SEGU-567010 format. One record per residue (C-alpha): residue number from 1; x, y, z; residue in one letter. Coordinates in steps of 0.001 Angstrom, whole numbers, plus 500000, padded with zeros to 6 digits. Each point is the difference from the previous one (the first is absolute). Example, Ala and Ser with C-alpha at 12.3 -4.5 7.8 and 13.67 -1.06 7.14 Angstrom:
2
{rec 1,{512300,495500,507800},'A'} {rec 2,{501370,503440,499340},'S'} 
***
This chain:
141
{rec 1,{208305,730266,391294},'M'} {rec 2,{499099,496420,499355},'D'} {rec 3,{497480,498991,497322},'A'} {rec 4,{497065,500213,502426},'A'} {rec 5,{500900,503570,501003},'A'} {rec 6,{500486,501031,496351},'L'} {rec 7,{496631,498486,499133},'L'} {rec 8,{498225,501700,502921},'A'} {rec 9,{501497,503385,499046},'A'} {rec 10,{499018,499424,496366},'S'} {rec 11,{496434,499141,500986},'Q'} {rec 12,{499743,503218,502020},'R'} {rec 13,{501559,502127,497274},'H'} {rec 14,{497850,498637,497179},'F'} {rec 15,{496874,499827,502195},'A'} {rec 16,{499713,496399,498899},'S'} {rec 17,{496660,498231,500271},'Q'} {rec 18,{499761,496311,500817},'G'} {rec 19,{502703,497471,500717},'E'} {rec 20,{503264,499953,498035},'P'} {rec 21,{500570,497051,497700},'Q'} {rec 22,{503010,498417,498366},'A'} {rec 23,{499762,500110,496210},'A'} {rec 24,{502502,499882,497138},'A'} {rec 25,{502910,500013,502468},'G'} {rec 26,{498792,503243,501598},'L'} {rec 27,{497837,501109,502879},'T'} {rec 28,{496676,501172,498624},'L'} {rec 29,{497956,502732,501679},'L'} {rec 30,{496746,501626,498979},'Q'} {rec 31,{500168,503780,499684},'R'} {rec 32,{496850,501863,499011},'D'} {rec 33,{498664,496750,498578},'G'} {rec 34,{503082,499538,497819},'Q'} {rec 35,{502754,497428,500558},'P'} {rec 36,{503497,501214,500834},'I'} {rec 37,{502813,497446,499941},'G'} {rec 38,{502841,500664,502422},'L'} {rec 39,{503554,498712,500082},'A'} {rec 40,{500991,500337,503670},'L'} {rec 41,{503732,500699,500347},'L'} {rec 42,{501091,499056,503508},'T'} {rec 43,{503409,500521,501665},'P'} {rec 44,{502792,497726,498798},'Q'} {rec 45,{503264,498804,501569},'P'} {rec 46,{502394,501776,497619},'D'} {rec 47,{500321,502230,496956},'G'} {rec 48,{499932,497192,497454},'L'} {rec 49,{496850,498545,501565},'A'} {rec 50,{498344,503442,499780},'Y'} {rec 51,{500777,500187,496269},'L'} {rec 52,{498751,496451,499456},'R'} {rec 53,{496766,500650,501918},'A'} {rec 54,{499409,503195,498026},'F'} {rec 55,{500530,498219,496680},'E'} {rec 56,{497708,497148,501093},'D'} {rec 57,{497296,502525,500932},'G'} {rec 58,{500315,501744,496638},'M'} {rec 59,{499816,496668,498158},'Q'} {rec 60,{496837,499056,501906},'A'} {rec 61,{498444,503344,499050},'L'} {rec 62,{500960,499615,496330},'L'} {rec 63,{498531,496490,499915},'A'} {rec 64,{496810,501241,501675},'A'} {rec 65,{499668,502772,497415},'R'} {rec 66,{499961,497387,497233},'Q'} {rec 67,{497520,497769,501829},'Q'} {rec 68,{497773,502717,501472},'Q'} {rec 69,{500162,503150,497834},'P'} {rec 70,{497253,501753,501990},'G'} {rec 71,{501704,499876,503378},'W'} {rec 72,{501721,502940,501614},'Q'} {rec 73,{503510,498974,501036},'L'} {rec 74,{502409,501247,502646},'A'} {rec 75,{503239,499291,501790},'L'} {rec 76,{499722,500441,503769},'V'} {rec 77,{503461,500775,501351},'V'} {rec 78,{501258,500046,503586},'D'} {rec 79,{502213,503114,499883},'M'} {rec 80,{501025,500051,503675},'Q'} {rec 81,{503498,498537,499404},'P'} {rec 82,{500655,502519,497194},'A'} {rec 83,{500070,502882,502472},'F'} {rec 84,{503396,498725,501196},'E'} {rec 85,{502431,500819,497154},'P'} {rec 86,{502258,496970,500489},'Q'} {rec 87,{497272,497462,500750},'A'} {rec 88,{498911,497433,497433},'A'} {rec 89,{496604,501006,498623},'S'} {rec 90,{497894,500340,496867},'Y'} {rec 91,{501697,503348,499284},'R'} {rec 92,{502409,498565,497390},'A'} {rec 93,{497239,498137,498157},'A'} {rec 94,{497727,503033,499964},'L'} {rec 95,{502794,502208,498707},'K'} {rec 96,{500825,497397,497332},'K'} {rec 97,{496433,500288,498721},'Y'} {rec 98,{499798,503803,500232},'S'} {rec 99,{500286,500374,496213},'N'} {rec 100,{498067,496872,499051},'S'} {rec 101,{496852,500249,497907},'V'} {rec 102,{498487,496973,501726},'V'} {rec 103,{498038,501890,502671},'F'} {rec 104,{498071,502191,497591},'E'} {rec 105,{499876,497583,497071},'D'} {rec 106,{498783,497040,502052},'V'} {rec 107,{498002,502082,502468},'G'} {rec 108,{501842,499220,503226},'V'} {rec 109,{499626,502374,502911},'G'} {rec 110,{502176,500020,503110},'V'} {rec 111,{498942,500266,503639},'L'} {rec 112,{502925,500965,502250},'L'} {rec 113,{499550,499095,503656},'L'} {rec 114,{502210,500691,502964},'G'} {rec 115,{499843,503611,501080},'R'} {rec 116,{498752,502617,500461},'P'} {rec 117,{496832,498930,498183},'Q'} {rec 118,{499197,497865,496958},'P'} {rec 119,{500901,501481,496625},'V'} {rec 120,{497873,498859,497054},'W'} {rec 121,{501529,500464,496557},'L'} {rec 122,{497659,499387,497068},'P'} {rec 123,{501765,498505,496971},'P'} {rec 124,{500496,503350,498252},'A'} {rec 125,{501750,501476,503068},'D'} {rec 126,{502343,497166,500959},'V'} {rec 127,{503044,500865,497891},'N'} {rec 128,{500143,503682,500919},'A'} {rec 129,{499763,499102,503696},'F'} {rec 130,{502636,497269,499770},'L'} {rec 131,{502450,502393,498364},'R'} {rec 132,{499640,502135,503167},'Q'} {rec 133,{500013,497039,502411},'L'} {rec 134,{503203,500921,501848},'D'} {rec 135,{498742,503543,500624},'R'} {rec 136,{496678,498675,501294},'W'} {rec 137,{501765,497567,502339},'L'} {rec 138,{502190,502787,501386},'L'} {rec 139,{497066,502375,500403},'A'} {rec 140,{497849,497473,501875},'T'} {rec 141,{502649,498749,502436},'R'} 
***
């Protein structure tokens, strides 16, 4: 999915009102009258680029947390490539962060897009899900 497709899916999932805006290096939606800042993680050409894009998204979210403490924050991840075990994808980056305190401590949720349907992980649920990521990918093939 390109950035436009990720954004459209995010707008549907969050039942966003109004037009998205760019703010603090993120895409900003309105959800139930509250701002939610999204880092849209699009497909990349290789494994290293996936890791770099993931880290850049996390850095944008951390910076936004300092600038806008009231915003909800989320990573929006195109998971389609991760369903192929040998394909470059965000799988390695997500697994790397599976024991990180950043999601819950900073308040970063994750929206996984690809198939079969979107999976929303609130900050408190991210780590437990990521530790089971390979099982989920196998079960949803």
